[in-house]
N, C-alpha and C positions, 0 to 999 in steps of 0.2 A: 253490508247493511243488514240489520236484523230483519227477519221475515215479519211482516205486519199485516193486519187485517182492518178493514173498515166494516163495522157491524151496524151501521145505521145509514141507510140510503133509501130514497124514494124514487119511483119511476112513474111512467104514464099509467100504470095500473091503479095508481091513486092520484096524488097531486104533484108528481114530479114531471120534469120536462123531457127526460130521455127515455127512450124505449128500453125495456129490461136488457135486451141484448147489447144495446149501446152502452149501458151502464157497466156491464161486465167488460166490454172492450176497453172502456176508459180505465177501469180498475187494473186491467192488464198493462195499459200504458203507464200507469202509476207504479207498476211493479209490486202491486199487492199480491199476496199469495192466497188470501181468503176474503170473501165478501158475503155480507148478508143483506139481501133486499128486504127491507122492513116496511113495506107499504102499509098504509092505514087500513086495517080491518080486511085485508085481502091477501091471498097467497098466490094470486094469478101471476104476479111478476116473476116469482121463482120458477114457476112451470115454464114460462116463456124463455127464461134465461138459461135453463139447465143444460141444454145441448151445447150452446156456445161456451159456457163455463167449462164444460168437460174438454172441449176442443182446445181451449186456451190454458188448460191446466190451472184454473182458478177454483179453489174449494168454495162451493156455493152452499152456504149454511142456511137451513130452513129458518125463516124469521118472519115476524109480523109485528106491527105496532098496534096494540089494541086500545081502542078508546073506551075509557071507563069513567065512572063517577066516584068522586071522593069529596065528602063534606060540601056537597052542593055545587062543585065545580068539576070541570073535565080534567081527567088525569090520564096519562099515557103509560102503558105497560108494554115493555118489549118482551116478546116470547121467542126463544131460540131452541133449535134441536127437538122440537115436538115431533110427534109421529105424523108425517105428511099424508098418511093414508087413513087417518082417523076421521071417519064420517061424522062422529060426534063433534069434533072441533070444526070441521068444514061447515056443518049445519049452523054452528054458532056464528061463524064468519058471514054466512049468508044472511042471518038475522041482523048482523051489524050493518050490512048494506042498507037494509030498510031503516034502521035507526039513524044512519047518516043522512038519508034522504029526508026524514022527518026533521032532523036537527037543522039542516040547511034551510028548510022552509021557515023555521022559527027565526033563524038569523036574518033571512030576507025580510020578514015582518018587522024586525028591529030596525033594519036599514030603511025600510019604507017610512017608519015612524020618525026617522031622522031626516026625512025629506028626500031620500034618494029613490029615483025611478029605476027599479031593478025587479025582475020577476024570476020565478023558478025555471021557466022554460029557457031563459037566457043562460042561466047558470048550468042547467043540465046539458045544454048544447055545448058549452065550453068544456064540460067534463068529458063529453064524447064517449060515453060508455064506461069510463073509469069510476072508481069509488069517489063520489062527490065530496068536496070539501071546501074550506074557506078560500084556498088559493084560486079556485075556479070563480068564486064570487069576486075576488080581488081583480081577476082579469077582466070581468065585465065592468067593474068600476073604472078600471084604466081605460077600456075601450070607449066608455061613455064620457070620459073627461073629468070624472069626479076627483081622481087622484092621478099623480104622475107615474107612480110605480107601485110594485107590490109592498115594499116597505112602508110607504105612506098609507096604503090601504089598511094595513094591519095596525099601524100606529094610530090612525084616526078612527077606524071603524071596526076592525075585525079581531083585535086582540081580546084575550079573555078579560082583561081589565075593562075594555070598552063595552063588551057584550054583557058582562055580569053573569048572574046565574041563569042558566038555560034549562028548560025542560028537555030531557033526552031519554031515550030508551036504552042507554048504555048500562051495563052491569056495574055493580059496586066493585071497586078495585080489589077488595078482599076476595070476592067470589071469583074474579078473573084470575087472581094468583092461584087459587085452588084448582081452577079448571086447567090452567097451563101445566101444572104439576100432574094432573090426572092423565094428560096425554103425553107424559114423558118429557116435557120441556122444562126450560129454565125461565123463571119469571124475574125480570130485571126492571127496576124503576127507571124510566127514561128521564134524562136531563133534570135531576132533582134540584139543581140550583136555580132553575127558572121559576118553579111553582110552589115549592114546599118550604115550610119552616123546619127547623131542626127537630122540633117535637113531632111534626108530621112524619118525618123520615123514620124516626125511631119507632113510632107507632106501626108503620108499615113493615119495618123489619120484623117487629114482633108478630105481625100477621102472616109471616112466612115468605117474605121476599128472598130470592136466591142471591140477589146481587144488586149493584148500583151501576148506572152508566156514569162512571167517574170522569171520563174524557169526552168532552162535548164542546163545540165552539162557544157556547154561552158561558162556559166555566173558565174563569181566569186561573192562573197557575195556583193561586192560594186555594181556590175551591177544589181544583183537581187533587191537590195534595191532601186536603181535608177529607174528601170522600174516599180517596185511596186508603187513608189511614183507618177510616171507619170500616171499610171492606176488609182490610187485612187483619185488624184486631178482632173482627167478629166472624172470621172464616166465610166471608161472602165473596161471590164472584165479582170481578172487576171487568167492565166492558167499556167500549167507547167507539165513536164514529163521527163522521162529518155531518150527519143529518142532511145529506145532500138532496136538493130538490131540482137543481139544474137551471134555476132562474138566475141569470147573470147579475141582476140588480139586488138579489138577496145576499145576505151575509154568508150563509153556509153553502158555498158554491163549488167547493173543490174536493172531489173524492180523494181520499188518502192523506189529505193534509192533517186531518185529525184521525188518528188510528191507534190501535193497540198491538202490543207484541203478541205473537202467536202462542206464547206460553199460557196466556189467559184464555184463548180459544180452546186450547187443548185441555185445560182444567175444566172448562164448562162441558166439553164433550164427554170427558170421563165421568163427570157427575150425572149427566143425563143418560148416558149408557147404563150406569148403575141403577138409576131410577127406573128405567124401562125393564131391567131384569127383576127388580124387587116388586114393582107394581106394573102389571101388564096394562099398557095404555088403553083408554077407552076407544 
């Protein structure tokens, strides 16, 4: 079996169900050789998982999924192999934590207007110190009997389509792309097939994207092939992963089921190593 990696996974450091160390242990069970914990706007999961990853001989790739703004909507940018010691980047992630708190308050206001009795303290308690997000609000809606599961919560109330445009303190995606490069990382557009038109994707490629997340559970075979062809023809990086959150009732629930060959990981590492040599990370 060819060595494979899962480059998109969430843990309890943001809105996943498994502890970072449990996520690494599960990756080992799935016989993955590399893993990137890409929690939303936080690097805490990596720090907690590093020791067990070394023990289990799993390559743990520095990663984070950055919340950004693009054309009035929320857009996600995956960052890999950035300098984990960059205080500049860690300060940015700390500011994102504040932005996420403010965003969830706006979402709660929207839910209240829809007649749902839910408040910030309840959602914050569900987050339990993690970077707060929509899945925590979904859990409160489940507990209160408004919905039966997380899928229904997102379908009826919490999807981007349902929420519409939201005021956030997130950076413009083009600024985030530049920032990731400044700290020696690779900037990858997350799950492009879910949120963007073809025109959007080409615009963002022109803005300096390093690659596309071609392999994702929301992409059927045709989309995977299409984005792979775009990446290969334009010398872009190709990444992929399960987008694992650990909730059994959610669709993206199996680490390693959606993965990429290690040759793509190695290509990304070579590029970021070269970037760090040319431009000393901030």
